N, C-alpha and C positions, 0 to 999 in steps of 0.2 A: 152441469147446469142443463135444465130443460131446453131442448132444441129451439122451441118457440121463444123462450126467454133470451137465449143466446142471440137469436136472429134480431130480436127487438133491441138488444144492447148494441149490436153492431150497427144497426140503423141509426140509433140515437148518437152514437159516437161519430159516425160519418157525417151526420147532419151538423153536429156541433163543430167538427173540424172544418168542414167546408164553409160554414157560416162565419167562423172566426177568420178564415183566410179571405173571405169577401169583405167583411167589416173592416179589417185592418189594411186592406188594399193589397195584400199579397196576391190575391186574384183581382186584378184591376178591372174597373168598369169597361165593358167591351171585350174582355178576354174570353177566349174559347177554352172550354174545359176538355182535357184529354183524359178519357176514362182510364186508359191503361196506365198513364203516369200517376193518376190519383190512386189507383189500386196499389201500385208499388209503394207509393209514399205513405199511405195509411195502412198498408199491409192487410188489405181485405180483398174479397172477391168483387166482381163487377155488380153483383146483386145489391149489396148495401149501398154502393155508390149510385147506382141507378135509382134506387128508392129515395136516397137522400136528395138527388137532383129533382125528383118529383116534388118532394116536400118544399125545397127551396124555391121552386118555380111557383108553387102555391103561395109562398110567403112574399113573392114579388122580388126576389133577389136574382132569379135566373130567367132567361128567355129560352124556351124550348120549342124546336120545330121537328117534324118528322125527318129522319135520315140526315140530320145535321147536328153538329156538336153544340151542346148548350153554351150559351153566352151569358156572362155576368151582365145583369141589367145596368145600362148606362145611368149615371146620375144626371138628371136634367134640372135646369134652374127652376122652371115653372112648377114641376112636380115637387121639388124639394121645398120651394117657397110655400106651396099649399100645405105640405106636411108640417112645416114650421108653425104656420098659423094655427093649425088644429092642435098640435101637440102642446104649444105654448098655452093655449086656452085650457086644455085638459089638465096640465100640470098646475096652472094657476088655481083652477077649481079644486084640485086635490090638495094644494097647499092651504087653501082657505078652510077646507073641511078638516084636514089633518090637524091644523093648529087648534081647532076647537075640540078635537077628540083624542089627541095623542096623549099617552100616559108618560109618566116620568121615566119608566123603563125604556119606552120606545124612543124618547128623546136621547137617552143615554146611548142606545144602539146607533142612532143617527150620528152622535158624537164620535163613537168608535169608528164608524165608516169614514167620517170626515178626516179624522187623524190618520186613518189607514191610507186615504188618498194623499194626504200630505207626505206621508212616508214614501209612497211610490213616486210621487213627483220629485222628491229630493233625490231619489236614486235614478230618475229618468226612465222609469219602467212604465211606459204608456199603456201596455197591454194590461198589466196588473191594475194600474190606475183606472182604466176603463171599466174593468169588472167591478171594482169597488164603487165607482161612480154610478154604474147602472143599478147596483144594489141599493145605494143611497136614494136614488130617485124612485125605485120601485117600493122601497119601504114607506116613503111618503104616500105613494099611491095606495098601498095596503092600509096604512093608518087612517086614510080618509074614510074607511069603513063603508065603501060603496062598491059592491061586486061588479056592477056594470062598468064603472070607471076602470077597475083592474082589467077587465076583459078588453075594453077598447084600447087601453094603454099598451097591453101586451101585444095586441095586433099591430099597432102603429109603430111600436118600438123596433120591431123587426125591419121596418122600412126606413127608419130614421137613424138607426145605429151607425151606418157608414158616415153620414154627415156629422154626427156627434163625435165620432172617433177622429175624423180628419180635422175637425175644428181645433183640436188640441195639438196638431202637428206644428202649429206656430207657438214658439216658446212664450211670447208675450200673452197670447190668448190663454195658454195653459195656466200661467200664473194668475191671470185675472179670474179664471174659473174657480181656482182655489178660494180666492177672496169672496166670490159670489156664493160659494157653498157655505162659507163661514157666516155670511149674512143670512142665508136661509136658516141655518141652524140657530142663529140668534133669535130670529123671528119665531121659530117653533118653540124655543125655550121660553120666550115671553108670552106664548099663546096669542100672538098678534096675527089674527086671521087675515086682515087686509094687507098687512106688511108681508106675510108669507106668500100670499098670492102675487103681490107685486114683485117680490124678489125672484120667485120662480119664473114668472113671465119674462122679466128682464134678462134673467140668466139664459133662458132658451134663445131669446131673440139675439142677444149679444154674440153668442157663439155661432149660431147657425146662419145668421144673416151674412156673416163673412164668407161662409161656405157658398151661399147662394150667389153672392157677388162674384166670387171666383169662377163659378160655373157660368154666369152670365158673360164674363169677360172671355172665357175660353170658347163659348159658343159664338160670340161675335167675331173672335179671331178666326175660328174655323170657317165661318160664313164669308169673311173677307178674303181668306185664302182661296176658298172655292171659286169666288167670283173674279179672282185675279188671273188673267190669261198667262201671266209669266210665273204664277205660283207653282 
């Protein structure tokens, strides 16, 4: 392989591996990254790791300072709530546009992804489910036929993925998400633009609002503990 192509492949692999570890919580919010450990784990030199860290810092997933270890960006309730509001609006718009433009073949592809998600849910494989779930949502964005919408969604998805993933850690929420996807698919099949918009907006809010509430409670608990002289 050409050396430059090999370098690019190592960089992309390192970015994907670190992003997955952050999204799934394997690298928790606030965790410090150890370059040496990551090199050993991913079997790469420090250069791809350092380049990946730069990329993920630009994506808003890492905090980087000179002469200090990179830190996984904390999840904050206010920032997450702001993301929920914007992403819910974007996906609602995409659902409305998609329902008016989607082809029968694309509806069939959405159906395949939905049943793939159901299969992963039945096996309790959250990581595989999350990948199919993201593909389901991105296909709706693509079928909306608006390149600006795709660009904005791709940018924000990097920042909201952690909240989306953690929302399904609750078994009852995961089951409800399956039902909500079925409703979205039904509205797409019926070419019901207002219904598709409503279903997607409700789906985003139902899942991510619980994550925001959990963050709010954790922040309040931390504030109370910090103000307790006996804490």
